[in-house]
C-alpha positions as CSV (number, residue, x, y, z in Angstrom):
1,X,126.7,60.3,159.2
2,X,129.9,58.7,159.8
3,X,129.9,59.2,163.3
4,X,126.2,57.6,163.6
5,X,127.9,54.7,161.1
6,X,130.3,54.3,163.7
7,X,128.3,54.4,166.9
8,X,125.3,52.2,165.8
9,X,126.8,50.0,162.9
10,X,123.6,47.7,163.7
11,X,121.3,50.2,163.1
12,X,123.2,52.2,160.3
13,X,122.9,49.0,158.5
14,X,118.9,48.7,159.0
15,X,118.1,51.9,157.9
16,X,120.9,52.2,155.1
17,X,119.6,49.0,153.5
18,X,117.1,48.5,150.6
19,X,114.5,47.9,152.7
20,X,115.2,50.4,155.1
21,X,115.4,53.2,152.7
22,X,111.9,52.1,151.1
23,X,110.3,51.9,154.4
24,X,111.4,55.5,155.6
25,X,110.5,56.9,151.9
26,X,107.0,55.6,152.6
27,X,106.5,56.7,156.3
28,X,107.8,60.0,154.9
29,X,105.1,60.5,152.3
30,X,102.4,59.6,154.8
31,X,103.9,62.5,157.1
32,X,104.4,65.0,154.7
33,X,102.3,65.0,152.1
34,X,99.0,66.1,153.4
35,X,101.3,68.8,155.3
36,X,102.6,70.0,152.1
37,X,99.6,70.0,150.4
38,X,97.9,72.5,153.1
39,X,100.7,74.6,153.4
40,X,101.1,75.1,149.4
41,X,97.4,75.6,148.8
42,X,97.2,78.6,151.3
43,X,99.4,80.2,149.0
44,X,97.3,79.2,146.0
45,X,93.7,78.6,146.9
46,X,92.1,78.9,143.6
47,X,94.5,76.0,142.4
48,X,93.4,73.7,145.2
49,X,92.4,70.4,142.9
50,X,95.4,71.3,140.7
51,X,97.6,71.4,143.4
52,X,95.8,68.2,145.3
53,X,96.9,66.0,142.1
54,X,100.3,67.8,141.8
55,X,101.0,66.8,145.5
56,X,100.3,63.3,144.6
57,X,102.4,63.0,141.6
58,X,105.3,65.0,143.8
59,X,105.5,62.7,146.8
60,X,104.5,59.4,145.2
61,X,106.3,59.6,142.0
62,X,108.9,62.1,141.8
63,X,109.9,61.6,145.3
64,X,110.5,58.0,145.8
65,X,111.8,58.1,142.2
66,X,114.6,60.6,143.3
67,X,115.6,58.0,146.2
68,X,115.7,55.2,143.9
69,X,117.9,56.9,141.8
70,X,120.2,58.5,144.2
71,X,120.3,55.6,146.8
72,X,119.5,52.4,145.5
73,X,119.0,52.5,141.6
74,X,116.6,49.7,141.1
75,X,115.5,49.1,137.5
76,X,112.2,50.5,136.8
77,X,111.1,46.9,135.4
78,X,112.1,45.4,138.9
79,X,109.5,47.6,140.4
80,X,106.6,46.5,138.7
81,X,107.2,48.8,135.6
82,X,106.5,46.6,133.3
83,X,103.9,45.3,131.0
84,X,104.1,41.7,132.2
85,X,102.0,38.9,130.5
86,X,98.7,40.3,129.2
87,X,97.2,37.0,128.9
88,X,97.5,36.0,132.3
89,X,96.0,39.6,133.8
90,X,93.8,40.6,131.4
91,X,91.0,38.2,131.8
92,X,91.5,39.0,135.9
93,X,91.2,42.7,135.1
94,X,88.3,42.6,132.9
95,X,86.4,40.6,136.1
96,X,87.6,43.1,138.3
97,X,86.6,45.8,136.2
98,X,82.9,44.4,136.3
99,X,83.2,44.5,139.8
100,X,84.6,47.9,140.4
101,X,82.2,49.5,137.9
102,X,79.5,48.1,139.4
103,X,80.5,49.3,142.8
104,X,81.2,52.8,141.8
105,X,77.3,52.9,140.2
106,X,76.1,51.5,143.8
107,X,78.1,54.2,145.7
108,X,77.7,57.1,143.3
109,X,73.7,56.9,144.6
110,X,75.0,58.0,148.0
111,X,75.0,61.7,148.4
112,X,77.8,62.2,150.3
113,X,79.8,60.5,147.2
114,X,78.0,62.9,144.7
115,X,79.1,66.1,146.6
116,X,82.7,64.9,146.5
117,X,83.1,63.4,143.0
118,X,84.4,64.7,140.6
119,X,86.9,66.7,143.0
120,X,87.2,69.1,140.6
121,X,84.4,71.3,140.3
122,X,84.7,72.8,136.7
123,X,84.8,69.3,135.4
124,X,81.0,68.8,136.8
125,X,79.9,71.5,134.0
126,X,82.5,71.3,131.0
127,X,83.5,68.2,129.0
128,X,86.9,69.8,128.2
129,X,87.7,70.6,131.8
130,X,86.3,66.8,132.7
131,X,88.8,65.7,130.1
132,X,91.5,67.7,131.6
133,X,90.7,66.5,135.0
134,X,90.8,63.2,134.1
135,X,94.2,63.4,132.4
136,X,95.6,64.8,135.9
137,X,93.9,61.9,137.5
138,X,95.5,59.6,135.4
139,X,99.0,61.0,136.4
140,X,98.0,61.1,139.8
141,X,96.5,57.6,139.8
142,X,99.8,56.3,137.9
143,X,102.0,57.9,140.9
144,X,99.8,56.0,143.8
145,X,100.1,52.6,141.7
146,X,103.8,53.3,141.1
147,X,104.6,53.9,144.9
148,X,102.3,51.3,146.7
149,X,102.4,48.6,144.4
150,X,105.4,49.4,142.8
151,X,108.1,50.8,144.7
152,X,106.5,49.5,148.2
153,X,105.6,46.0,147.0
154,X,108.2,45.0,144.4
155,X,110.9,47.0,146.4
156,X,110.0,44.7,149.2
157,X,109.4,41.7,147.9
158,X,112.5,40.3,147.3
159,X,113.2,40.2,151.1
160,X,109.8,40.0,152.5
161,X,107.9,37.9,149.8
162,X,104.1,38.1,150.1
163,X,104.4,40.4,153.4
164,X,105.3,43.3,151.0
165,X,101.3,43.1,150.2
166,X,100.7,44.0,154.0
167,X,103.2,46.8,154.1
168,X,101.9,48.6,151.3
169,X,98.4,48.3,152.4
170,X,99.1,50.1,155.5
171,X,100.7,52.9,153.9
172,X,97.9,52.9,150.9
173,X,95.0,53.0,153.7
174,X,97.1,55.6,155.8
175,X,97.3,57.8,152.5
176,X,93.4,57.5,152.1
177,X,92.3,59.0,155.6
178,X,89.6,61.7,155.4
179,X,88.4,60.4,152.1
180,X,84.8,58.7,151.7
181,X,86.1,55.5,150.6
182,X,88.7,55.2,153.8
183,X,87.4,51.9,154.8
184,X,87.0,50.6,151.6
185,X,90.9,51.4,150.8
186,X,91.5,48.5,153.0
187,X,89.7,46.0,151.0
188,X,90.8,47.7,147.5
189,X,94.4,47.9,148.7
190,X,94.8,44.2,150.0
191,X,93.1,43.3,146.6
192,X,94.9,45.2,144.4
193,X,98.5,44.4,146.4
194,X,97.4,40.9,145.8
195,X,96.6,41.4,142.0
196,X,99.8,43.3,141.1
197,X,101.9,40.6,143.1
198,X,100.8,38.0,141.2
199,X,100.8,39.4,137.9
200,X,104.3,40.5,138.4
201,X,103.5,44.7,137.4
202,X,101.4,47.4,138.7
203,X,100.3,48.2,135.2
204,X,96.9,46.2,135.4
205,X,96.2,47.9,138.7
206,X,96.7,51.2,137.8
207,X,94.2,50.5,134.9
208,X,91.5,49.0,137.6
209,X,92.2,52.1,139.8
210,X,91.9,54.7,136.9
211,X,88.9,53.4,135.3
212,X,86.9,52.5,138.4
213,X,87.8,56.0,139.5
214,X,86.7,57.6,136.0
215,X,83.4,55.7,136.2
216,X,82.5,56.8,139.7
217,X,83.0,60.5,138.6
218,X,80.9,59.8,135.3
219,X,78.1,57.9,137.9
220,X,78.2,61.0,140.2
221,X,77.4,63.3,137.4
222,X,74.4,61.2,135.9
């Protein structure tokens, strides 16, 4: 480590900076997210959905939180983890929820969506399992928002301002590869990035993401 620092001081400064650590963490999450899941699910195939959600929580919340704790120690509030001004973002949340729920209803008529959601098969036949699944999804969605609209967006905001919105969008889109909403995630990731940036918190974006996904599951069942 010291040798690298001595031989390449400029590049060491680049990768050891706050922005460098955050970007490297984002790249590692993209690279290992699916690989980790595929390796673990081979060992416990009966728990594929639980492992899918836990993989998201691990790589998008626990992993970046540990990186922050060890290398940067950025306060949680500075990473968008505050309530912010509900008065300023509440009306926008209600408006966007109306659009999101409307979108969820429209796409839920598509057979590819109906066969995919809810992603936990047991949630399609049992109310208890549906509630259990939604609780897991809430933690999973919170991890997504913490990582993309918190850790990445607000972590890079001080240095790069609104360009951080585009950086989190790239990571967010790459993490959606292979899902039906892959292309939609580009528009969604951009919109949610702007919303979180202007609100000064990722909380309303988490609510938007989770509630829209909840209604998508409900609409796909009826």
